[in-house]
N, CA, C and O atoms as a DFTB+ gen file, in Angstrom:
808 C
 N C O
     1  1       0.837      -1.197       0.000
     2  2       0.000       0.000       0.000
     3  2       0.878       1.256       0.000
     4  3       0.613       2.221      -0.718
     5  1       1.945       1.215       0.838
     6  2       2.854       2.358       0.901
     7  2       3.487       2.621      -0.458
     8  3       3.594       3.767      -0.896
     9  1       3.910       1.530      -1.129
    10  2       4.516       1.673      -2.449
    11  2       3.541       2.201      -3.483
    12  3       3.893       3.051      -4.301
    13  1       2.304       1.696      -3.447
    14  2       1.288       2.135      -4.413
    15  2       0.950       3.608      -4.225
    16  3       0.825       4.352      -5.198
    17  1       0.802       4.023      -2.975
    18  2       0.494       5.428      -2.697
    19  2       1.619       6.341      -3.160
    20  3       1.376       7.391      -3.754
    21  1       2.871       5.924      -2.878
    22  2       4.014       6.737      -3.297
    23  2       4.082       6.850      -4.809
    24  3       4.368       7.920      -5.346
    25  1       3.817       5.737      -5.502
    26  2       3.832       5.741      -6.967
    27  2       2.762       6.686      -7.508
    28  3       3.018       7.447      -8.441
    29  1       1.578       6.639      -6.930
    30  2       0.473       7.473      -7.408
    31  2       0.702       8.964      -7.132
    32  3       0.114       9.815      -7.799
    33  1       1.540       9.275      -6.167
    34  2       1.812      10.675      -5.836
    35  2       2.766      11.336      -6.827
    36  3       2.828      12.563      -6.900
    37  1       3.500      10.546      -7.580
    38  2       4.527      11.111      -8.459
    39  2       3.945      12.043      -9.518
    40  3       4.475      13.130      -9.745
    41  1       2.855      11.624     -10.170
    42  2       2.281      12.443     -11.247
    43  2       1.748      13.778     -10.744
    44  3       2.124      14.812     -11.295
    45  1       0.876      13.809      -9.710
    46  2       0.419      15.114      -9.235
    47  2       1.552      15.996      -8.709
    48  3       1.495      17.217      -8.853
    49  1       2.574      15.401      -8.106
    50  2       3.711      16.198      -7.640
    51  2       4.441      16.847      -8.815
    52  3       4.856      18.003      -8.738
    53  1       4.593      16.086      -9.907
    54  2       5.251      16.635     -11.096
    55  2       4.457      17.790     -11.681
    56  3       5.030      18.791     -12.111
    57  1       3.135      17.649     -11.695
    58  2       2.273      18.727     -12.209
    59  2       2.362      19.968     -11.328
    60  3       2.452      21.090     -11.826
    61  1       2.336      19.754     -10.021
    62  2       2.446      20.889      -9.086
    63  2       3.783      21.595      -9.278
    64  3       3.849      22.824      -9.257
    65  1       4.853      20.816      -9.466
    66  2       6.176      21.413      -9.651
    67  2       6.231      22.234     -10.937
    68  3       6.766      23.343     -10.945
    69  1       5.680      21.691     -12.028
    70  2       5.676      22.415     -13.305
    71  2       4.908      23.726     -13.187
    72  3       5.355      24.762     -13.680
    73  1       3.747      23.677     -12.530
    74  2       2.928      24.893     -12.392
    75  2       3.599      25.912     -11.480
    76  3       3.485      27.117     -11.703
    77  1       4.289      25.436     -10.465
    78  2       4.989      26.339      -9.556
    79  2       6.169      27.005     -10.255
    80  3       6.428      28.192     -10.054
    81  1       6.885      26.236     -11.079
    82  2       8.024      26.797     -11.804
    83  2       7.596      27.887     -12.784
    84  3       8.396      28.755     -13.135
    85  1       6.345      27.847     -13.226
    86  2       5.836      28.856     -14.162
    87  2       5.464      30.170     -13.474
    88  3       5.218      31.174     -14.144
    89  1       5.422      30.167     -12.151
    90  2       5.068      31.375     -11.407
    91  2       6.203      32.394     -11.446
    92  3       7.361      32.018     -11.623
    93  1       5.883      33.687     -11.282
    94  2       6.943      34.706     -11.217
    95  2       7.879      34.435     -10.041
    96  3       7.463      33.892      -9.018
    97  1       9.129      34.812     -10.194
    98  2      10.114      34.596      -9.137
    99  2       9.718      35.343      -7.869
   100  3       9.346      36.515      -7.920
   101  1       9.799      34.671      -6.758
   102  2       9.487      35.273      -5.463
   103  2      10.018      34.366      -4.362
   104  3      10.379      33.217      -4.618
   105  1      10.065      34.873      -3.161
   106  2      10.515      34.071      -2.020
   107  2       9.554      32.913      -1.769
   108  3       9.966      31.816      -1.393
   109  1       8.248      33.181      -1.987
   110  2       7.249      32.133      -1.772
   111  2       7.421      30.996      -2.784
   112  3       7.257      29.826      -2.440
   113  1       7.754      31.346      -4.037
   114  2       7.989      30.326      -5.061
   115  2       9.169      29.446      -4.674
   116  3       9.111      28.226      -4.825
   117  1      10.233      30.058      -4.177
   118  2      11.418      29.299      -3.759
   119  2      11.082      28.333      -2.633
   120  3      11.543      27.191      -2.630
   121  1      10.280      28.789      -1.679
   122  2       9.876      27.941      -0.559
   123  2       9.008      26.778      -1.036
   124  3       9.159      25.649      -0.570
   125  1       8.096      27.064      -1.973
   126  2       7.229      26.010      -2.508
   127  2       8.039      24.944      -3.236
   128  3       7.807      23.749      -3.050
   129  1       8.994      25.375      -4.068
   130  2       9.817      24.420      -4.813
   131  2      10.660      23.570      -3.867
   132  3      10.886      22.386      -4.116
   133  1      11.121      24.184      -2.782
   134  2      11.889      23.436      -1.785
   135  2      11.020      22.366      -1.124
   136  3      11.469      21.239      -0.912
   137  1       9.779      22.723      -0.801
   138  2       8.854      21.764      -0.184
   139  2       8.517      20.624      -1.147
   140  3       8.424      19.465      -0.744
   141  1       8.334      20.971      -2.432
   142  2       8.025      19.949      -3.435
   143  2       9.203      18.988      -3.586
   144  3       9.005      17.778      -3.688
   145  1      10.424      19.517      -3.600
   146  2      11.615      18.667      -3.713
   147  2      11.727      17.715      -2.534
   148  3      12.107      16.554      -2.690
   149  1      11.392      18.220      -1.352
   150  2      11.426      17.363      -0.165
   151  2      10.402      16.247      -0.280
   152  3      10.685      15.101       0.070
   153  1       9.194      16.582      -0.776
   154  2       8.159      15.568      -0.959
   155  2       8.589      14.526      -1.996
   156  3       8.329      13.335      -1.825
   157  1       9.246      14.975      -3.071
   158  2       9.725      14.044      -4.098
   159  2      10.760      13.085      -3.512
   160  3      10.778      11.901      -3.850
   161  1      11.620      13.599      -2.635
   162  2      12.622      12.749      -1.994
   163  2      11.962      11.698      -1.117
   164  3      12.379      10.540      -1.101
   165  1      10.936      12.103      -0.393
   166  2      10.220      11.166       0.475
   167  2       9.538      10.084      -0.359
   168  3       9.577       8.905      -0.008
   169  1       8.912      10.490      -1.465
   170  2       8.239       9.531      -2.348
   171  2       9.244       8.523      -2.899
   172  3       8.982       7.320      -2.886
   173  1      10.406       9.007      -3.390
   174  2      11.421       8.111      -3.956
   175  2      11.963       7.151      -2.906
   176  3      12.138       5.962      -3.171
   177  1      12.229       7.680      -1.704
   178  2      12.762       6.835      -0.638
   179  2      11.736       5.796      -0.195
   180  3      12.091       4.655       0.100
   181  1      10.465       6.191      -0.149
   182  2       9.413       5.258       0.254
   183  2       9.252       4.147      -0.772
   184  3       9.063       2.986      -0.411
   185  1       9.328       4.506      -2.065
   186  2       9.256       3.489      -3.116
   187  2      10.420       2.510      -3.002
   188  3      10.249       1.304      -3.174
   189  1      11.611       3.046      -2.710
   190  2      12.773       2.177      -2.549
   191  2      12.606       1.221      -1.396
   192  3      12.971       0.049      -1.495
   193  1      12.049       1.717      -0.287
   194  2      11.820       0.869       0.881
   195  2      10.784      -0.207       0.571
   196  3      10.950      -1.362       0.964
   197  1       9.713       0.171      -0.134
   198  2       8.656      -0.784      -0.469
   199  2       9.183      -1.871      -1.409
   200  3       8.877      -3.050      -1.229
   201  1       9.978      -1.473      -2.417
   202  2      10.534      -2.456      -3.352
   203  2      11.467      -3.429      -2.629
   204  3      11.436      -4.636      -2.870
   205  1      12.298      -2.879      -1.737
   206  2      13.263      -3.726      -1.050
   207  2      12.578      -4.739      -0.145
   208  3      13.087      -5.842       0.054
   209  1      11.425      -4.368       0.404
   210  2      10.696      -5.274       1.290
   211  2      10.298      -6.555       0.576
   212  3      10.089      -7.587       1.214
   213  1      10.192      -6.488      -0.768
   214  2       9.805      -7.675      -1.533
   215  2      11.016      -8.441      -2.079
   216  3      10.864      -9.477      -2.726
   217  1      12.236      -7.913      -1.807
   218  2      13.449      -8.692      -2.083
   219  2      13.497      -9.166      -3.541
   220  3      13.624     -10.364      -3.793
   221  1      13.395      -8.234      -4.508
   222  2      13.217      -8.617      -5.908
   223  2      14.514      -8.823      -6.689
   224  3      14.503      -9.513      -7.708
   225  1      15.626      -8.248      -6.246
   226  2      16.860      -8.291      -7.040
   227  2      17.508      -9.683      -6.998
   228  3      17.522     -10.339      -5.957
   229  1      18.043     -10.121      -8.146
   230  2      18.758     -11.396      -8.198
   231  2      20.023     -11.327      -7.341
   232  3      20.618     -10.262      -7.178
   233  1      20.421     -12.475      -6.800
   234  2      21.607     -12.552      -5.948
   235  2      22.789     -13.117      -6.716
   236  3      22.631     -13.940      -7.617
   237  1      23.973     -12.659      -6.343
   238  2      25.201     -13.114      -6.979
   239  2      26.364     -12.928      -6.013
   240  3      26.209     -12.303      -4.964
   241  1      27.531     -13.473      -6.367
   242  2      28.711     -13.299      -5.521
   243  2      29.208     -11.859      -5.631
   244  3      29.290     -11.300      -6.724
   245  1      29.537     -11.269      -4.481
   246  2      29.964      -9.869      -4.429
   247  2      31.268      -9.774      -3.658
   248  3      31.398     -10.347      -2.576
   249  1      32.233      -9.054      -4.211
   250  2      33.467      -8.730      -3.495
   251  2      33.141      -7.545      -2.588
   252  3      33.107      -6.398      -3.032
   253  1      32.902      -7.847      -1.301
   254  2      32.415      -6.808      -0.390
   255  2      33.447      -5.705      -0.173
   256  3      33.092      -4.534      -0.043
   257  1      34.710      -6.077      -0.133
   258  2      35.760      -5.072       0.037
   259  2      35.785      -4.091      -1.125
   260  3      35.907      -2.882      -0.926
   261  1      35.667      -4.619      -2.348
   262  2      35.668      -3.760      -3.536
   263  2      34.437      -2.858      -3.548
   264  3      34.516      -1.700      -3.957
   265  1      33.296      -3.392      -3.097
   266  2      32.074      -2.601      -3.054
   267  2      32.217      -1.432      -2.081
   268  3      31.861      -0.299      -2.402
   269  1      32.739      -1.720      -0.892
   270  2      32.930      -0.665       0.110
   271  2      33.952       0.367      -0.372
   272  3      33.759       1.569      -0.188
   273  1      35.040      -0.105      -0.989
   274  2      36.054       0.813      -1.505
   275  2      35.466       1.748      -2.555
   276  3      35.786       2.936      -2.577
   277  1      34.597       1.213      -3.437
   278  2      33.969       2.031      -4.480
   279  2      33.066       3.101      -3.863
   280  3      33.050       4.242      -4.326
   281  1      32.318       2.738      -2.821
   282  2      31.454       3.710      -2.149
   283  2      32.292       4.827      -1.529
   284  3      31.968       6.008      -1.658
   285  1      33.379       4.434      -0.851
   286  2      34.248       5.420      -0.205
   287  2      34.952       6.302      -1.234
   288  3      35.097       7.507      -1.030
   289  1      35.389       5.696      -2.341
   290  2      36.049       6.485      -3.387
   291  2      35.107       7.529      -3.972
   292  3      35.509       8.670      -4.204
   293  1      33.863       7.146      -4.210
   294  2      32.880       8.092      -4.760
   295  2      32.677       9.271      -3.812
   296  3      32.620      10.420      -4.248
   297  1      32.566       8.983      -2.508
   298  2      32.370      10.056      -1.526
   299  2      33.620      10.921      -1.402
   300  3      33.532      12.143      -1.279
   301  1      34.790      10.272      -1.435
   302  2      36.056      11.010      -1.336
   303  2      36.255      11.931      -2.533
   304  3      36.787      13.032      -2.392
   305  1      35.830      11.481      -3.705
   306  2      35.992      12.275      -4.929
   307  2      35.242      13.600      -4.876
   308  3      35.616      14.555      -5.556
   309  1      34.189      13.659      -4.074
   310  2      33.432      14.920      -3.974
   311  2      33.737      15.654      -2.668
   312  3      32.980      16.523      -2.235
   313  1      34.868      15.285      -2.046
   314  2      35.370      16.080      -0.933
   315  2      35.127      15.574       0.467
   316  3      35.490      16.253       1.427
   317  1      34.518      14.392       0.625
   318  2      34.250      13.882       1.969
   319  2      35.472      13.160       2.535
   320  3      36.257      12.561       1.800
   321  1      35.612      13.232       3.851
   322  2      36.717      12.571       4.551
   323  2      36.274      11.172       4.953
   324  3      35.750      10.971       6.049
   325  1      36.484      10.213       4.071
   326  2      36.059       8.837       4.323
   327  2      37.128       7.887       3.790
   328  3      37.660       8.080       2.696
   329  1      37.429       6.867       4.575
   330  2      38.470       5.914       4.197
   331  2      38.026       4.486       4.483
   332  3      37.508       4.188       5.560
   333  1      38.236       3.604       3.505
   334  2      38.054       2.172       3.723
   335  2      39.400       1.632       4.189
   336  3      40.383       1.705       3.451
   337  1      39.456       1.100       5.381
   338  2      40.722       0.637       5.937
   339  2      41.232      -0.585       5.166
   340  3      40.433      -1.372       4.658
   341  1      42.555      -0.749       5.077
   342  2      43.143      -1.828       4.266
   343  2      42.632      -3.214       4.665
   344  3      42.391      -3.493       5.840
   345  1      42.477      -4.066       3.665
   346  2      41.957      -5.418       3.871
   347  2      42.899      -6.405       3.199
   348  3      43.297      -6.200       2.052
   349  1      43.257      -7.475       3.902
   350  2      44.114      -8.498       3.299
   351  2      43.229      -9.639       2.785
   352  3      42.554     -10.314       3.563
   353  1      43.242      -9.838       1.490
   354  2      42.417     -10.880       0.897
   355  2      41.004     -10.416       0.618
   356  3      40.567      -9.377       1.114
   357  1      40.291     -11.198      -0.186
   358  2      38.921     -10.862      -0.556
   359  2      37.914     -11.446       0.427
   360  3      38.127     -12.517       0.993
   361  1      36.826     -10.730       0.616
   362  2      35.688     -11.252       1.366
   363  2      34.504     -11.263       0.408
   364  3      34.019     -10.212      -0.010
   365  1      34.045     -12.460       0.069
   366  2      32.965     -12.618      -0.906
   367  2      31.670     -12.955      -0.165
   368  3      31.654     -13.793       0.737
   369  1      30.590     -12.289      -0.562
   370  2      29.277     -12.570      -0.001
   371  2      28.301     -12.814      -1.148
   372  3      28.431     -12.212      -2.214
   373  1      27.340     -13.680      -0.938
   374  2      26.312     -13.936      -1.949
   375  2      25.103     -13.064      -1.603
   376  3      24.454     -13.264      -0.576
   377  1      24.813     -12.105      -2.467
   378  2      23.714     -11.193      -2.154
   379  2      23.327     -10.330      -3.326
   380  3      23.663     -10.624      -4.473
   381  1      22.616      -9.262      -3.028
   382  2      22.103      -8.343      -4.042
   383  2      23.017      -7.118      -4.106
   384  3      22.998      -6.300      -3.186
   385  1      23.812      -6.970      -5.161
   386  2      24.805      -5.895      -5.206
   387  2      24.229      -4.483      -5.139
   388  3      24.765      -3.630      -4.432
   389  1      23.153      -4.233      -5.861
   390  2      22.571      -2.884      -5.853
   391  2      21.989      -2.563      -4.475
   392  3      22.176      -1.465      -3.952
   393  1      21.287      -3.529      -3.899
   394  2      20.677      -3.305      -2.583
   395  2      21.743      -3.110      -1.511
   396  3      21.632      -2.207      -0.683
   397  1      22.779      -3.956      -1.522
   398  2      23.834      -3.829      -0.516
   399  2      24.578      -2.507      -0.660
   400  3      24.940      -1.877       0.334
   401  1      24.801      -2.095      -1.895
   402  2      25.457      -0.794      -2.096
   403  2      24.585       0.322      -1.520
   404  3      25.089       1.248      -0.883
   405  1      23.282       0.227      -1.747
   406  2      22.375       1.243      -1.213
   407  2      22.413       1.267       0.317
   408  3      22.471       2.336       0.925
   409  1      22.382       0.090       0.927
   410  2      22.384       0.011       2.385
   411  2      23.666       0.588       2.970
   412  3      23.618       1.420       3.876
   413  1      24.817       0.147       2.454
   414  2      26.094       0.615       2.994
   415  2      26.325       2.086       2.680
   416  3      26.905       2.810       3.489
   417  1      25.874       2.533       1.509
   418  2      25.974       3.963       1.170
   419  2      25.166       4.802       2.145
   420  3      25.630       5.847       2.601
   421  1      23.953       4.349       2.468
   422  2      23.119       5.089       3.421
   423  2      23.796       5.199       4.779
   424  3      23.769       6.259       5.403
   425  1      24.401       4.113       5.238
   426  2      25.052       4.117       6.549
   427  2      26.294       5.007       6.548
   428  3      26.535       5.745       7.503
   429  1      27.079       4.935       5.475
   430  2      28.275       5.775       5.373
   431  2      27.881       7.241       5.223
   432  3      28.470       8.107       5.869
   433  1      26.891       7.527       4.378
   434  2      26.423       8.905       4.196
   435  2      25.906       9.491       5.504
   436  3      26.117      10.670       5.792
   437  1      25.228       8.659       6.293
   438  2      24.718       9.122       7.578
   439  2      25.875       9.533       8.498
   440  3      25.806      10.552       9.186
   441  1      26.937       8.720       8.497
   442  2      28.105       9.062       9.297
   443  2      28.777      10.338       8.824
   444  3      29.226      11.141       9.641
   445  1      28.850      10.532       7.524
   446  2      29.461      11.743       6.975
   447  2      28.610      12.978       7.256
   448  3      29.142      14.060       7.508
   449  1      27.297      12.815       7.213
   450  2      26.412      13.955       7.450
   451  2      26.555      14.471       8.879
   452  3      26.574      15.681       9.107
   453  1      26.655      13.566       9.827
   454  2      26.668      13.964      11.228
   455  2      28.050      13.897      11.871
   456  3      28.322      14.611      12.836
   457  1      28.921      13.042      11.342
   458  2      30.222      12.873      11.965
   459  2      31.376      13.475      11.196
   460  3      32.472      13.621      11.735
   461  1      31.138      13.836       9.908
   462  2      32.102      14.546       9.064
   463  2      33.316      13.707       8.661
   464  3      33.836      13.882       7.559
   465  1      33.775      12.809       9.517
   466  2      34.915      11.949       9.191
   467  2      34.514      10.511       9.462
   468  3      34.033      10.193      10.550
   469  1      34.710       9.629       8.468
   470  2      34.266       8.233       8.598
   471  2      35.397       7.282       8.234
   472  3      36.127       7.505       7.268
   473  1      35.529       6.221       9.021
   474  2      36.461       5.138       8.722
   475  2      35.662       3.837       8.674
   476  3      34.851       3.572       9.562
   477  1      35.889       3.026       7.643
   478  2      35.127       1.785       7.461
   479  2      36.077       0.594       7.588
   480  3      37.104       0.534       6.913
   481  1      35.724      -0.344       8.453
   482  2      36.532      -1.537       8.701
   483  2      35.739      -2.777       8.268
   484  3      34.558      -2.911       8.589
   485  1      36.395      -3.672       7.542
   486  2      35.769      -4.908       7.096
   487  2      36.640      -6.078       7.533
   488  3      37.845      -6.075       7.277
   489  1      36.051      -7.084       8.192
   490  2      36.821      -8.237       8.653
   491  2      35.899      -9.414       8.919
   492  3      34.678      -9.274       8.981
   493  1      36.526     -10.595       9.078
   494  2      35.797     -11.790       9.504
   495  2      35.989     -11.961      11.005
   496  3      37.109     -11.891      11.510
   497  1      34.889     -12.185      11.708
   498  2      34.955     -12.400      13.154
   499  2      34.047     -13.570      13.507
   500  3      32.840     -13.521      13.273
   501  1      34.633     -14.621      14.071
   502  2      33.861     -15.788      14.521
   503  2      32.947     -16.351      13.430
   504  3      31.783     -16.667      13.675
   505  1      33.497     -16.467      12.229
   506  2      32.735     -17.056      11.138
   507  2      31.673     -16.152      10.535
   508  3      30.854     -16.617       9.742
   509  1      31.665     -14.869      10.890
   510  2      30.722     -13.903      10.317
   511  2      31.508     -12.755       9.693
   512  3      32.688     -12.564       9.988
   513  1      30.848     -12.000       8.837
   514  2      31.461     -10.819       8.225
   515  2      31.009      -9.591       9.012
   516  3      29.819      -9.398       9.258
   517  1      31.979      -8.768       9.400
   518  2      31.674      -7.561      10.171
   519  2      32.100      -6.324       9.388
   520  3      33.234      -6.239       8.918
   521  1      31.186      -5.369       9.252
   522  2      31.481      -4.062       8.660
   523  2      31.232      -3.027       9.754
   524  3      30.109      -2.877      10.236
   525  1      32.292      -2.315      10.139
   526  2      32.149      -1.280      11.163
   527  2      32.372       0.089      10.534
   528  3      33.393       0.334       9.891
   529  1      31.403       0.975      10.730
   530  2      31.452       2.325      10.171
   531  2      31.543       3.302      11.346
   532  3      30.573       3.488      12.081
   533  1      32.701       3.919      11.516
   534  2      32.940       4.802      12.656
   535  2      32.964       6.257      12.215
   536  3      33.651       6.614      11.258
   537  1      32.206       7.096      12.922
   538  2      32.244       8.531      12.627
   539  2      32.724       9.301      13.853
   540  3      32.856       8.739      14.940
   541  1      32.984      10.593      13.666
   542  2      33.485      11.444      14.749
   543  2      32.417      12.397      15.271
   544  3      32.746      13.429      15.855
   545  1      31.147      12.067      15.069
   546  2      30.059      12.959      15.471
   547  2      29.728      12.886      16.954
   548  3      30.458      12.269      17.730
   549  1      28.625      13.516      17.345
   550  2      28.222      13.558      18.752
   551  2      27.527      12.306      19.254
   552  3      27.195      12.220      20.436
   553  1      27.299      11.325      18.374
   554  2      26.593      10.124      18.796
   555  2      25.092      10.328      18.867
   556  3      24.571      11.352      18.424
   557  1      24.400       9.347      19.426
   558  2      22.938       9.371      19.539
   559  2      22.566       9.054      20.985
   560  3      23.129       8.129      21.569
   561  1      21.623       9.806      21.581
   562  2      21.183       9.468      22.934
   563  2      20.735       8.011      23.010
   564  3      20.047       7.526      22.111
   565  1      21.117       7.313      24.072
   566  2      20.850       5.871      24.174
   567  2      19.378       5.540      24.036
   568  3      19.033       4.490      23.495
   569  1      18.490       6.425      24.520
   570  2      17.061       6.137      24.453
   571  2      16.505       6.268      23.031
   572  3      15.366       5.880      22.772
   573  1      17.311       6.816      22.106
   574  2      16.836       6.997      20.729
   575  2      17.485       6.035      19.742
   576  3      17.121       6.025      18.566
   577  1      18.431       5.232      20.195
   578  2      19.193       4.378      19.277
   579  2      18.288       3.439      18.485
   580  3      18.475       3.289      17.277
   581  1      17.319       2.807      19.129
   582  2      16.431       1.901      18.404
   583  2      15.429       2.654      17.544
   584  3      15.022       2.161      16.491
   585  1      15.030       3.830      17.976
   586  2      14.005       4.586      17.241
   587  2      14.502       5.091      15.891
   588  3      13.704       5.311      14.981
   589  1      15.828       5.278      15.752
   590  2      16.324       5.830      14.486
   591  2      16.103       4.881      13.320
   592  3      16.214       5.293      12.166
   593  1      15.792       3.615      13.595
   594  2      15.497       2.660      12.527
   595  2      14.030       2.718      12.093
   596  3      13.644       2.052      11.133
   597  1      13.220       3.500      12.786
   598  2      11.813       3.619      12.409
   599  2      11.683       4.512      11.176
   600  3      12.359       5.538      11.097
   601  1      10.828       4.149      10.204
   602  2      10.648       4.998       9.021
   603  2      10.244       6.419       9.396
   604  3       9.364       6.629      10.229
   605  1      10.908       7.396       8.761
   606  2      10.638       8.827       8.892
   607  2      11.081       9.419      10.230
   608  3      10.862      10.604      10.479
   609  1      11.704       8.609      11.097
   610  2      12.166       9.163      12.377
   611  2      13.546       9.775      12.195
   612  3      14.434       9.158      11.606
   613  1      13.724      10.993      12.703
   614  2      15.024      11.648      12.652
   615  2      15.297      12.286      14.003
   616  3      14.433      12.963      14.561
   617  1      16.492      12.072      14.527
   618  2      16.844      12.716      15.798
   619  2      17.909      13.766      15.534
   620  3      18.921      13.824      16.232
   621  1      17.676      14.603      14.514
   622  2      18.659      15.600      14.120
   623  2      19.027      16.542      15.265
   624  3      20.142      17.060      15.320
   625  1      18.087      16.757      16.170
   626  2      18.376      17.691      17.260
   627  2      19.540      17.218      18.118
   628  3      20.221      18.031      18.744
   629  1      19.778      15.891      18.152
   630  2      20.838      15.359      18.997
   631  2      22.130      15.099      18.231
   632  3      23.186      14.913      18.838
   633  1      22.052      15.084      16.893
   634  2      23.247      14.776      16.107
   635  2      23.845      16.018      15.453
   636  3      25.065      16.136      15.334
   637  1      22.992      16.934      15.033
   638  2      23.483      18.187      14.445
   639  2      22.282      19.060      14.136
   640  3      21.137      18.690      14.395
   641  1      22.570      20.239      13.571
   642  2      21.480      21.134      13.174
   643  2      21.011      20.831      11.763
   644  3      20.110      21.503      11.261
   645  1      21.590      19.847      11.119
   646  2      21.220      19.472       9.755
   647  2      19.877      18.750       9.769
   648  3      19.722      17.747      10.467
   649  1      18.905      19.250       9.004
   650  2      17.578      18.634       8.984
   651  2      17.250      18.045       7.623
   652  3      16.092      17.742       7.338
   653  1      18.269      17.881       6.779
   654  2      18.009      17.312       5.466
   655  2      17.760      15.814       5.585
   656  3      18.132      15.187       6.577
   657  1      17.120      15.242       4.548
   658  2      16.889      13.806       4.527
   659  2      15.430      13.472       4.784
   660  3      14.643      14.322       5.199
   661  1      15.087      12.220       4.530
   662  2      13.700      11.787       4.650
   663  2      13.439      10.999       5.919
   664  3      12.284      10.781       6.286
   665  1      14.495      10.569       6.593
   666  2      14.301       9.709       7.757
   667  2      14.065       8.263       7.374
   668  3      13.599       7.474       8.196
   669  1      14.380       7.899       6.129
   670  2      14.187       6.517       5.669
   671  2      15.501       5.774       5.433
   672  3      15.496       4.560       5.227
   673  1      16.618       6.486       5.462
   674  2      17.898       5.882       5.123
   675  2      18.273       4.711       6.009
   676  3      18.649       3.651       5.509
   677  1      18.175       4.891       7.337
   678  2      18.538       3.813       8.257
   679  2      17.522       2.680       8.212
   680  3      17.886       1.509       8.319
   681  1      16.250       3.028       8.054
   682  2      15.212       2.004       7.969
   683  2      15.421       1.125       6.740
   684  3      15.302      -0.098       6.811
   685  1      15.734       1.760       5.614
   686  2      15.985       1.014       4.377
   687  2      17.231       0.141       4.521
   688  3      17.231      -1.019       4.110
   689  1      18.291       0.701       5.106
   690  2      19.518      -0.067       5.293
   691  2      19.267      -1.293       6.162
   692  3      19.739      -2.386       5.848
   693  1      18.530      -1.118       7.247
   694  2      18.236      -2.232       8.152
   695  2      17.429      -3.326       7.436
   696  3      17.695      -4.515       7.610
   697  1      16.445      -2.914       6.633
   698  2      15.635      -3.878       5.884
   699  2      16.500      -4.697       4.934
   700  3      16.355      -5.917       4.847
   701  1      17.402      -4.022       4.222
   702  2      18.278      -4.711       3.271
   703  2      19.211      -5.686       3.983
   704  3      19.358      -6.834       3.563
   705  1      19.836      -5.227       5.055
   706  2      20.774      -6.084       5.789
   707  2      20.053      -7.301       6.362
   708  3      20.576      -8.414       6.305
   709  1      18.864      -7.097       6.911
   710  2      18.107      -8.229       7.461
   711  2      17.660      -9.189       6.364
   712  3      17.576     -10.395       6.598
   713  1      17.372      -8.670       5.166
   714  2      17.031      -9.537       4.033
   715  2      18.221     -10.413       3.617
   716  3      18.044     -11.427       2.941
   717  1      19.422     -10.019       4.022
   718  2      20.625     -10.802       3.744
   719  2      21.027     -11.648       4.954
   720  3      22.141     -12.170       5.000
   721  1      20.139     -11.786       5.919
   722  2      20.427     -12.600       7.094
   723  2      21.336     -11.938       8.098
   724  3      21.923     -12.611       8.945
   725  1      21.462     -10.608       8.015
   726  2      22.379      -9.886       8.884
   727  2      21.692      -9.025       9.928
   728  3      20.469      -9.044      10.071
   729  1      22.501      -8.273      10.648
   730  2      21.998      -7.364      11.684
   731  2      22.722      -6.020      11.578
   732  3      23.812      -5.928      11.014
   733  1      22.090      -4.980      12.133
   734  2      22.711      -3.654      12.223
   735  2      22.580      -3.178      13.666
   736  3      21.491      -3.198      14.239
   737  1      23.693      -2.753      14.241
   738  2      23.678      -2.245      15.612
   739  2      24.422      -0.917      15.673
   740  3      25.390      -0.699      14.946
   741  1      23.955      -0.035      16.553
   742  2      24.590       1.270      16.763
   743  2      25.174       1.323      18.167
   744  3      24.535       0.899      19.130
   745  1      26.394       1.847      18.280
   746  2      27.045       1.978      19.581
   747  2      27.728       3.333      19.672
   748  3      28.497       3.708      18.787
   749  1      27.450       4.064      20.739
   750  2      28.151       5.314      20.975
   751  2      29.579       5.028      21.413
   752  3      29.840       4.083      22.158
   753  1      30.504       5.864      20.936
   754  2      31.911       5.728      21.291
   755  2      32.248       6.683      22.438
   756  3      31.498       7.619      22.718
   757  1      33.363       6.442      23.084
   758  2      33.858       7.337      24.125
   759  2      35.146       8.006      23.639
   760  3      36.046       7.295      23.192
   761  1      35.282       9.333      23.702
   762  2      34.341      10.287      24.318
   763  2      33.236      10.744      23.363
   764  3      32.244      11.322      23.807
   765  1      33.392      10.497      22.071
   766  2      32.361      10.911      21.121
   767  2      32.419      10.039      19.886
   768  3      33.362       9.271      19.697
   769  1      31.401      10.162      19.045
   770  2      31.351       9.382      17.816
   771  2      30.355       8.241      17.907
   772  3      29.870       7.897      18.985
   773  1      30.065       7.669      16.760
   774  2      29.129       6.571      16.662
   775  2      29.736       5.460      15.812
   776  3      30.372       5.741      14.796
   777  1      29.552       4.214      16.207
   778  2      29.970       3.066      15.407
   779  2      28.734       2.292      14.975
   780  3      27.934       1.866      15.809
   781  1      28.585       2.112      13.675
   782  2      27.526       1.270      13.126
   783  2      28.168      -0.070      12.763
   784  3      29.108      -0.117      11.969
   785  1      27.666      -1.143      13.337
   786  2      28.207      -2.467      13.070
   787  2      27.210      -3.301      12.295
   788  3      26.121      -3.606      12.781
   789  1      27.596      -3.667      11.082
   790  2      26.785      -4.552      10.232
   791  2      27.417      -5.937      10.294
   792  3      28.608      -6.090      10.023
   793  1      26.635      -6.934      10.647
   794  2      27.117      -8.303      10.679
   795  2      26.356      -9.115       9.649
   796  3      25.125      -9.098       9.626
   797  1      27.084      -9.829       8.795
   798  2      26.487     -10.594       7.702
   799  2      27.003     -12.034       7.727
   800  3      28.125     -12.277       8.170
   801  1      26.201     -12.986       7.259
   802  2      26.690     -14.368       7.173
   803  2      27.707     -14.507       6.055
   804  3      27.652     -13.776       5.066
   805  1      28.633     -15.442       6.208
   806  2      29.651     -15.671       5.164
   807  2      29.011     -16.356       3.959
   808  3      29.694     -16.636       2.974
């Protein structure tokens, strides 16, 4: 139902945007276009979440280290301080490459948005694959750690003054990781920062 509603909203939103763009330039027009763009982002993110819930993408072998390195390289190329820590040997996982890239990108982007500097560690621990994403931000209040995985929930007041985003990034990432038999956990660091730990089956 969520996916169908989001899909049906696309056409009227496009019409509203076209009609708004035809209006004379004004502060009110700028505000309206900003609101429409935010709604379009929410619609796109909701559609992505709905599609992922049905687990439609074919699975294949993925070089997880290469995937993480590509995500970090893309972010670094546009000026972000993000590094994939060195890895000895390949770690291969059987999964959905596009979905996993989306999930890990969302988690890394979240760290960059609030923590500004991110380091990503990939290793095998006790027969499982562990991806740790560490940022240098203020962390998340302990009582809100579980709530941040709820769709549309944002605790921006505790992480920064940045209010961009739809509040679906972590929810989508968690859905994708769980569809791969994995888990996502958040841990505050001392004295500051947040570590996101993704655990996946080999």
